[in-house]
mmCIF file as gemmi writes it, N, C-alpha and C atoms, coordinates in Angstrom:
data_model
loop_
_atom_site.group_PDB
_atom_site.id
_atom_site.type_symbol
_atom_site.label_atom_id
_atom_site.label_alt_id
_atom_site.label_comp_id
_atom_site.label_asym_id
_atom_site.label_entity_id
_atom_site.label_seq_id
_atom_site.pdbx_PDB_ins_code
_atom_site.Cartn_x
_atom_site.Cartn_y
_atom_site.Cartn_z
_atom_site.occupancy
_atom_site.B_iso_or_equiv
_atom_site.pdbx_formal_charge
_atom_site.auth_seq_id
_atom_site.auth_asym_id
_atom_site.pdbx_PDB_model_num
ATOM 1 N N . MET Axp A 1 ? 0.836 -1.176 0 1 0 ? 1 A 1
ATOM 2 C CA . MET Axp A 1 ? 0 0 0 1 0 ? 1 A 1
ATOM 3 C C . MET Axp A 1 ? 0.883 1.241 0 1 0 ? 1 A 1
ATOM 4 N N . ASN Axp A 2 ? 0.507 2.225 -0.802 1 0 ? 2 A 1
ATOM 5 C CA . ASN Axp A 2 ? 1.273 3.467 -0.861 1 0 ? 2 A 1
ATOM 6 C C . ASN Axp A 2 ? 0.941 4.357 0.326 1 0 ? 2 A 1
ATOM 7 N N . ASN Axp A 3 ? 1.942 5.037 0.815 1 0 ? 3 A 1
ATOM 8 C CA . ASN Axp A 3 ? 1.723 6.028 1.86 1 0 ? 3 A 1
ATOM 9 C C . ASN Axp A 3 ? 1.255 7.315 1.207 1 0 ? 3 A 1
ATOM 10 N N . PHE Axp A 4 ? 0.255 7.93 1.782 1 0 ? 4 A 1
ATOM 11 C CA . PHE Axp A 4 ? -0.279 9.174 1.251 1 0 ? 4 A 1
ATOM 12 C C . PHE Axp A 4 ? 0.539 10.332 1.813 1 0 ? 4 A 1
ATOM 13 N N . ASN Axp A 5 ? 1.108 11.133 0.931 1 0 ? 5 A 1
ATOM 14 C CA . ASN Axp A 5 ? 1.932 12.259 1.331 1 0 ? 5 A 1
ATOM 15 C C . ASN Axp A 5 ? 1.167 13.545 1.029 1 0 ? 5 A 1
ATOM 16 N N . PHE Axp A 6 ? 0.632 14.171 2.069 1 0 ? 6 A 1
ATOM 17 C CA . PHE Axp A 6 ? -0.169 15.381 1.924 1 0 ? 6 A 1
ATOM 18 C C . PHE Axp A 6 ? 0.614 16.491 1.222 1 0 ? 6 A 1
ATOM 19 N N . ASN Axp A 7 ? 1.849 16.711 1.63 1 0 ? 7 A 1
ATOM 20 C CA . ASN Axp A 7 ? 2.648 17.8 1.049 1 0 ? 7 A 1
ATOM 21 C C . ASN Axp A 7 ? 2.927 17.578 -0.426 1 0 ? 7 A 1
ATOM 22 N N . ARG Axp A 8 ? 3.182 16.339 -0.823 1 0 ? 8 A 1
ATOM 23 C CA . ARG Axp A 8 ? 3.431 16.048 -2.234 1 0 ? 8 A 1
ATOM 24 C C . ARG Axp A 8 ? 2.167 16.285 -3.058 1 0 ? 8 A 1
ATOM 25 N N . GLU Axp A 9 ? 1.027 15.878 -2.527 1 0 ? 9 A 1
ATOM 26 C CA . GLU Axp A 9 ? -0.235 16.071 -3.243 1 0 ? 9 A 1
ATOM 27 C C . GLU Axp A 9 ? -0.595 17.556 -3.334 1 0 ? 9 A 1
ATOM 28 N N . TRP Axp A 10 ? -0.356 18.296 -2.265 1 0 ? 10 A 1
ATOM 29 C CA . TRP Axp A 10 ? -0.622 19.728 -2.307 1 0 ? 10 A 1
ATOM 30 C C . TRP Axp A 10 ? 0.32 20.4 -3.312 1 0 ? 10 A 1
ATOM 31 N N . GLY Axp A 11 ? 1.547 19.947 -3.396 1 0 ? 11 A 1
ATOM 32 C CA . GLY Axp A 11 ? 2.487 20.461 -4.386 1 0 ? 11 A 1
ATOM 33 C C . GLY Axp A 11 ? 2.011 20.181 -5.804 1 0 ? 11 A 1
ATOM 34 N N . PHE Axp A 12 ? 1.433 19.006 -6.018 1 0 ? 12 A 1
ATOM 35 C CA . PHE Axp A 12 ? 0.876 18.672 -7.335 1 0 ? 12 A 1
ATOM 36 C C . PHE Axp A 12 ? -0.226 19.647 -7.716 1 0 ? 12 A 1
ATOM 37 N N . ILE Axp A 13 ? -1.15 19.909 -6.787 1 0 ? 13 A 1
ATOM 38 C CA . ILE Axp A 13 ? -2.274 20.809 -7.067 1 0 ? 13 A 1
ATOM 39 C C . ILE Axp A 13 ? -1.783 22.218 -7.351 1 0 ? 13 A 1
ATOM 40 N N . THR Axp A 14 ? -0.886 22.735 -6.527 1 0 ? 14 A 1
ATOM 41 C CA . THR Axp A 14 ? -0.416 24.101 -6.742 1 0 ? 14 A 1
ATOM 42 C C . THR Axp A 14 ? 0.405 24.221 -8.029 1 0 ? 14 A 1
ATOM 43 N N . ALA Axp A 15 ? 1.171 23.209 -8.365 1 0 ? 15 A 1
ATOM 44 C CA . ALA Axp A 15 ? 1.933 23.252 -9.613 1 0 ? 15 A 1
ATOM 45 C C . ALA Axp A 15 ? 1.003 23.267 -10.814 1 0 ? 15 A 1
ATOM 46 N N . GLU Axp A 16 ? -0.046 22.463 -10.778 1 0 ? 16 A 1
ATOM 47 C CA . GLU Axp A 16 ? -1.005 22.438 -11.884 1 0 ? 16 A 1
ATOM 48 C C . GLU Axp A 16 ? -1.769 23.759 -11.973 1 0 ? 16 A 1
ATOM 49 N N . THR Axp A 17 ? -2.147 24.302 -10.83 1 0 ? 17 A 1
ATOM 50 C CA . THR Axp A 17 ? -2.921 25.536 -10.808 1 0 ? 17 A 1
ATOM 51 C C . THR Axp A 17 ? -2.108 26.734 -11.287 1 0 ? 17 A 1
ATOM 52 N N . HIS Axp A 18 ? -0.829 26.768 -10.941 1 0 ? 18 A 1
ATOM 53 C CA . HIS Axp A 18 ? -0.006 27.92 -11.281 1 0 ? 18 A 1
ATOM 54 C C . HIS Axp A 18 ? 0.779 27.76 -12.578 1 0 ? 18 A 1
ATOM 55 N N . SER Axp A 19 ? 0.538 26.679 -13.302 1 0 ? 19 A 1
ATOM 56 C CA . SER Axp A 19 ? 1.246 26.509 -14.571 1 0 ? 19 A 1
ATOM 57 C C . SER Axp A 19 ? 0.698 27.505 -15.597 1 0 ? 19 A 1
ATOM 58 N N . LYS Axp A 20 ? 1.532 27.884 -16.543 1 0 ? 20 A 1
ATOM 59 C CA . LYS Axp A 20 ? 1.13 28.869 -17.546 1 0 ? 20 A 1
ATOM 60 C C . LYS Axp A 20 ? 0.017 28.349 -18.442 1 0 ? 20 A 1
ATOM 61 N N . LYS Axp A 21 ? -0.033 27.05 -18.655 1 0 ? 21 A 1
ATOM 62 C CA . LYS Axp A 21 ? -1.071 26.477 -19.512 1 0 ? 21 A 1
ATOM 63 C C . LYS Axp A 21 ? -2.414 26.363 -18.806 1 0 ? 21 A 1
ATOM 64 N N . PHE Axp A 22 ? -2.45 26.608 -17.493 1 0 ? 22 A 1
ATOM 65 C CA . PHE Axp A 22 ? -3.687 26.463 -16.73 1 0 ? 22 A 1
ATOM 66 C C . PHE Axp A 22 ? -4.773 27.4 -17.239 1 0 ? 22 A 1
ATOM 67 N N . LYS Axp A 23 ? -4.415 28.593 -17.622 1 0 ? 23 A 1
ATOM 68 C CA . LYS Axp A 23 ? -5.401 29.561 -18.094 1 0 ? 23 A 1
ATOM 69 C C . LYS Axp A 23 ? -6.065 29.12 -19.392 1 0 ? 23 A 1
ATOM 70 N N . LYS Axp A 24 ? -5.399 28.238 -20.126 1 0 ? 24 A 1
ATOM 71 C CA . LYS Axp A 24 ? -5.936 27.766 -21.399 1 0 ? 24 A 1
ATOM 72 C C . LYS Axp A 24 ? -6.672 26.43 -21.276 1 0 ? 24 A 1
ATOM 73 N N . THR Axp A 25 ? -6.695 25.855 -20.084 1 0 ? 25 A 1
ATOM 74 C CA . THR Axp A 25 ? -7.313 24.543 -19.912 1 0 ? 25 A 1
ATOM 75 C C . THR Axp A 25 ? -8.832 24.648 -19.989 1 0 ? 25 A 1
ATOM 76 N N . VAL Axp A 26 ? -9.443 23.551 -20.304 1 0 ? 26 A 1
ATOM 77 C CA . VAL Axp A 26 ? -10.901 23.517 -20.369 1 0 ? 26 A 1
ATOM 78 C C . VAL Axp A 26 ? -11.488 23.637 -18.972 1 0 ? 26 A 1
ATOM 79 N N . LEU Axp A 27 ? -12.696 24.087 -18.92 1 0 ? 27 A 1
ATOM 80 C CA . LEU Axp A 27 ? -13.348 24.38 -17.648 1 0 ? 27 A 1
ATOM 81 C C . LEU Axp A 27 ? -13.433 23.156 -16.743 1 0 ? 27 A 1
ATOM 82 N N . ILE Axp A 28 ? -13.708 21.994 -17.295 1 0 ? 28 A 1
ATOM 83 C CA . ILE Axp A 28 ? -13.88 20.8 -16.453 1 0 ? 28 A 1
ATOM 84 C C . ILE Axp A 28 ? -12.594 20.465 -15.698 1 0 ? 28 A 1
ATOM 85 N N . LYS Axp A 29 ? -11.447 20.668 -16.331 1 0 ? 29 A 1
ATOM 86 C CA . LYS Axp A 29 ? -10.185 20.378 -15.651 1 0 ? 29 A 1
ATOM 87 C C . LYS Axp A 29 ? -9.947 21.364 -14.516 1 0 ? 29 A 1
ATOM 88 N N . ARG Axp A 30 ? -10.334 22.627 -14.704 1 0 ? 30 A 1
ATOM 89 C CA . ARG Axp A 30 ? -10.187 23.596 -13.619 1 0 ? 30 A 1
ATOM 90 C C . ARG Axp A 30 ? -11.124 23.258 -12.466 1 0 ? 30 A 1
ATOM 91 N N . GLU Axp A 31 ? -12.33 22.801 -12.801 1 0 ? 31 A 1
ATOM 92 C CA . GLU Axp A 31 ? -13.284 22.41 -11.758 1 0 ? 31 A 1
ATOM 93 C C . GLU Axp A 31 ? -12.793 21.174 -10.999 1 0 ? 31 A 1
ATOM 94 N N . ILE Axp A 32 ? -12.178 20.247 -11.712 1 0 ? 32 A 1
ATOM 95 C CA . ILE Axp A 32 ? -11.631 19.058 -11.051 1 0 ? 32 A 1
ATOM 96 C C . ILE Axp A 32 ? -10.521 19.46 -10.092 1 0 ? 32 A 1
ATOM 97 N N . LEU Axp A 33 ? -9.646 20.38 -10.508 1 0 ? 33 A 1
ATOM 98 C CA . LEU Axp A 33 ? -8.589 20.845 -9.609 1 0 ? 33 A 1
ATOM 99 C C . LEU Axp A 33 ? -9.178 21.502 -8.363 1 0 ? 33 A 1
ATOM 100 N N . PHE Axp A 34 ? -10.252 22.26 -8.54 1 0 ? 34 A 1
ATOM 101 C CA . PHE Axp A 34 ? -10.912 22.877 -7.392 1 0 ? 34 A 1
ATOM 102 C C . PHE Axp A 34 ? -11.464 21.801 -6.46 1 0 ? 34 A 1
ATOM 103 N N . GLY Axp A 35 ? -12.076 20.768 -7.031 1 0 ? 35 A 1
ATOM 104 C CA . GLY Axp A 35 ? -12.582 19.65 -6.231 1 0 ? 35 A 1
ATOM 105 C C . GLY Axp A 35 ? -11.468 18.935 -5.501 1 0 ? 35 A 1
ATOM 106 N N . LEU Axp A 36 ? -10.317 18.771 -6.166 1 0 ? 36 A 1
ATOM 107 C CA . LEU Axp A 36 ? -9.166 18.14 -5.519 1 0 ? 36 A 1
ATOM 108 C C . LEU Axp A 36 ? -8.709 18.944 -4.305 1 0 ? 36 A 1
ATOM 109 N N . GLN Axp A 37 ? -8.715 20.258 -4.434 1 0 ? 37 A 1
ATOM 110 C CA . GLN Axp A 37 ? -8.323 21.107 -3.306 1 0 ? 37 A 1
ATOM 111 C C . GLN Axp A 37 ? -9.265 20.901 -2.129 1 0 ? 37 A 1
ATOM 112 N N . ILE Axp A 38 ? -10.551 20.842 -2.403 1 0 ? 38 A 1
ATOM 113 C CA . ILE Axp A 38 ? -11.535 20.665 -1.33 1 0 ? 38 A 1
ATOM 114 C C . ILE Axp A 38 ? -11.371 19.305 -0.653 1 0 ? 38 A 1
ATOM 115 N N . LEU Axp A 39 ? -11.265 18.259 -1.47 1 0 ? 39 A 1
ATOM 116 C CA . LEU Axp A 39 ? -11.138 16.914 -0.904 1 0 ? 39 A 1
ATOM 117 C C . LEU Axp A 39 ? -9.85 16.769 -0.106 1 0 ? 39 A 1
ATOM 118 N N . LEU Axp A 40 ? -8.772 17.358 -0.598 1 0 ? 40 A 1
ATOM 119 C CA . LEU Axp A 40 ? -7.506 17.26 0.124 1 0 ? 40 A 1
ATOM 120 C C . LEU Axp A 40 ? -7.577 18.013 1.444 1 0 ? 40 A 1
ATOM 121 N N . SER Axp A 41 ? -8.237 19.169 1.444 1 0 ? 41 A 1
ATOM 122 C CA . SER Axp A 41 ? -8.332 19.938 2.692 1 0 ? 41 A 1
ATOM 123 C C . SER Axp A 41 ? -9.159 19.205 3.744 1 0 ? 41 A 1
ATOM 124 N N . LYS Axp A 42 ? -10.106 18.387 3.303 1 0 ? 42 A 1
ATOM 125 C CA . LYS Axp A 42 ? -10.923 17.62 4.242 1 0 ? 42 A 1
ATOM 126 C C . LYS Axp A 42 ? -10.342 16.232 4.511 1 0 ? 42 A 1
ATOM 127 N N . LEU Axp A 43 ? -9.214 15.94 3.886 1 0 ? 43 A 1
ATOM 128 C CA . LEU Axp A 43 ? -8.531 14.652 4.006 1 0 ? 43 A 1
ATOM 129 C C . LEU Axp A 43 ? -9.425 13.464 3.625 1 0 ? 43 A 1
ATOM 130 N N . GLU Axp A 44 ? -10.206 13.645 2.571 1 0 ? 44 A 1
ATOM 131 C CA . GLU Axp A 44 ? -11.003 12.553 2.025 1 0 ? 44 A 1
ATOM 132 C C . GLU Axp A 44 ? -10.148 11.845 0.978 1 0 ? 44 A 1
ATOM 133 N N . ILE Axp A 45 ? -9.256 11.016 1.457 1 0 ? 45 A 1
ATOM 134 C CA . ILE Axp A 45 ? -8.216 10.416 0.629 1 0 ? 45 A 1
ATOM 135 C C . ILE Axp A 45 ? -8.799 9.555 -0.49 1 0 ? 45 A 1
ATOM 136 N N . LYS Axp A 46 ? -9.758 8.715 -0.183 1 0 ? 46 A 1
ATOM 137 C CA . LYS Axp A 46 ? -10.319 7.808 -1.194 1 0 ? 46 A 1
ATOM 138 C C . LYS Axp A 46 ? -10.941 8.599 -2.349 1 0 ? 46 A 1
ATOM 139 N N . ASN Axp A 47 ? -11.752 9.597 -2.022 1 0 ? 47 A 1
ATOM 140 C CA . ASN Axp A 47 ? -12.38 10.419 -3.057 1 0 ? 47 A 1
ATOM 141 C C . ASN Axp A 47 ? -11.352 11.268 -3.793 1 0 ? 47 A 1
ATOM 142 N N . TYR Axp A 48 ? -10.362 11.746 -3.073 1 0 ? 48 A 1
ATOM 143 C CA . TYR Axp A 48 ? -9.304 12.554 -3.686 1 0 ? 48 A 1
ATOM 144 C C . TYR Axp A 48 ? -8.57 11.74 -4.76 1 0 ? 48 A 1
ATOM 145 N N . LEU Axp A 49 ? -8.185 10.53 -4.414 1 0 ? 49 A 1
ATOM 146 C CA . LEU Axp A 49 ? -7.435 9.7 -5.356 1 0 ? 49 A 1
ATOM 147 C C . LEU Axp A 49 ? -8.286 9.315 -6.571 1 0 ? 49 A 1
ATOM 148 N N . ALA Axp A 50 ? -9.574 9.091 -6.372 1 0 ? 50 A 1
ATOM 149 C CA . ALA Axp A 50 ? -10.466 8.774 -7.496 1 0 ? 50 A 1
ATOM 150 C C . ALA Axp A 50 ? -10.59 9.969 -8.44 1 0 ? 50 A 1
ATOM 151 N N . LEU Axp A 51 ? -10.734 11.161 -7.881 1 0 ? 51 A 1
ATOM 152 C CA . LEU Axp A 51 ? -10.853 12.363 -8.71 1 0 ? 51 A 1
ATOM 153 C C . LEU Axp A 51 ? -9.535 12.693 -9.398 1 0 ? 51 A 1
ATOM 154 N N . LYS Axp A 52 ? -8.427 12.443 -8.738 1 0 ? 52 A 1
ATOM 155 C CA . LYS Axp A 52 ? -7.118 12.687 -9.347 1 0 ? 52 A 1
ATOM 156 C C . LYS Axp A 52 ? -6.917 11.766 -10.546 1 0 ? 52 A 1
ATOM 157 N N . LYS Axp A 53 ? -7.402 10.543 -10.439 1 0 ? 53 A 1
ATOM 158 C CA . LYS Axp A 53 ? -7.309 9.604 -11.556 1 0 ? 53 A 1
ATOM 159 C C . LYS Axp A 53 ? -8.09 10.133 -12.763 1 0 ? 53 A 1
ATOM 160 N N . ILE Axp A 54 ? -9.255 10.701 -12.516 1 0 ? 54 A 1
ATOM 161 C CA . ILE Axp A 54 ? -10.052 11.299 -13.597 1 0 ? 54 A 1
ATOM 162 C C . ILE Axp A 54 ? -9.312 12.488 -14.203 1 0 ? 54 A 1
ATOM 163 N N . TYR Axp A 55 ? -8.724 13.329 -13.343 1 0 ? 55 A 1
ATOM 164 C CA . TYR Axp A 55 ? -7.99 14.5 -13.836 1 0 ? 55 A 1
ATOM 165 C C . TYR Axp A 55 ? -6.829 14.076 -14.729 1 0 ? 55 A 1
ATOM 166 N N . ARG Axp A 56 ? -6.09 13.086 -14.309 1 0 ? 56 A 1
ATOM 167 C CA . ARG Axp A 56 ? -4.952 12.621 -15.11 1 0 ? 56 A 1
ATOM 168 C C . ARG Axp A 56 ? -5.408 12.022 -16.433 1 0 ? 56 A 1
ATOM 169 N N . ALA Axp A 57 ? -6.556 11.375 -16.454 1 0 ? 57 A 1
ATOM 170 C CA . ALA Axp A 57 ? -7.093 10.833 -17.7 1 0 ? 57 A 1
ATOM 171 C C . ALA Axp A 57 ? -7.49 11.972 -18.639 1 0 ? 57 A 1
ATOM 172 N N . GLU Axp A 58 ? -8.081 13.025 -18.101 1 0 ? 58 A 1
ATOM 173 C CA . GLU Axp A 58 ? -8.44 14.204 -18.903 1 0 ? 58 A 1
ATOM 174 C C . GLU Axp A 58 ? -7.194 14.906 -19.413 1 0 ? 58 A 1
ATOM 175 N N . LYS Axp A 59 ? -6.16 14.925 -18.595 1 0 ? 59 A 1
ATOM 176 C CA . LYS Axp A 59 ? -4.926 15.614 -18.958 1 0 ? 59 A 1
ATOM 177 C C . LYS Axp A 59 ? -4.225 14.919 -20.133 1 0 ? 59 A 1
ATOM 178 N N . SER Axp A 60 ? -4.323 13.607 -20.194 1 0 ? 60 A 1
ATOM 179 C CA . SER Axp A 60 ? -3.627 12.87 -21.243 1 0 ? 60 A 1
ATOM 180 C C . SER Axp A 60 ? -4.374 12.91 -22.572 1 0 ? 60 A 1
ATOM 181 N N . GLU Axp A 61 ? -5.666 13.245 -22.559 1 0 ? 61 A 1
ATOM 182 C CA . GLU Axp A 61 ? -6.445 13.314 -23.783 1 0 ? 61 A 1
ATOM 183 C C . GLU Axp A 61 ? -6.856 14.75 -24.06 1 0 ? 61 A 1
ATOM 184 N N . PRO Axp A 62 ? -6.15 15.447 -24.957 1 0 ? 62 A 1
ATOM 185 C CA . PRO Axp A 62 ? -6.586 16.81 -25.288 1 0 ? 62 A 1
ATOM 186 C C . PRO Axp A 62 ? -7.889 16.762 -26.083 1 0 ? 62 A 1
ATOM 187 N N . ARG Axp A 63 ? -8.837 17.579 -25.694 1 0 ? 63 A 1
ATOM 188 C CA . ARG Axp A 63 ? -10.136 17.652 -26.395 1 0 ? 63 A 1
ATOM 189 C C . ARG Axp A 63 ? -10.312 19.045 -26.955 1 0 ? 63 A 1
ATOM 190 N N . TYR Axp A 64 ? -10.068 19.185 -28.223 1 0 ? 64 A 1
ATOM 191 C CA . TYR Axp A 64 ? -10.204 20.492 -28.871 1 0 ? 64 A 1
ATOM 192 C C . TYR Axp A 64 ? -11.239 20.431 -29.957 1 0 ? 64 A 1
């Protein structure tokens, strides 16, 4: 089982949010990042990891 590292996950969210390409991302990806912030702040690890998996799937498939 992987150990959950709060600081690493928070670093992931802030890096994605502050990246230059963030302003050009589709709305759903920005909403998912917002949801990730909420879930992480409440330490809902199971839901956080499920939503992060969705975000990464959206990130790998550009939809233009």
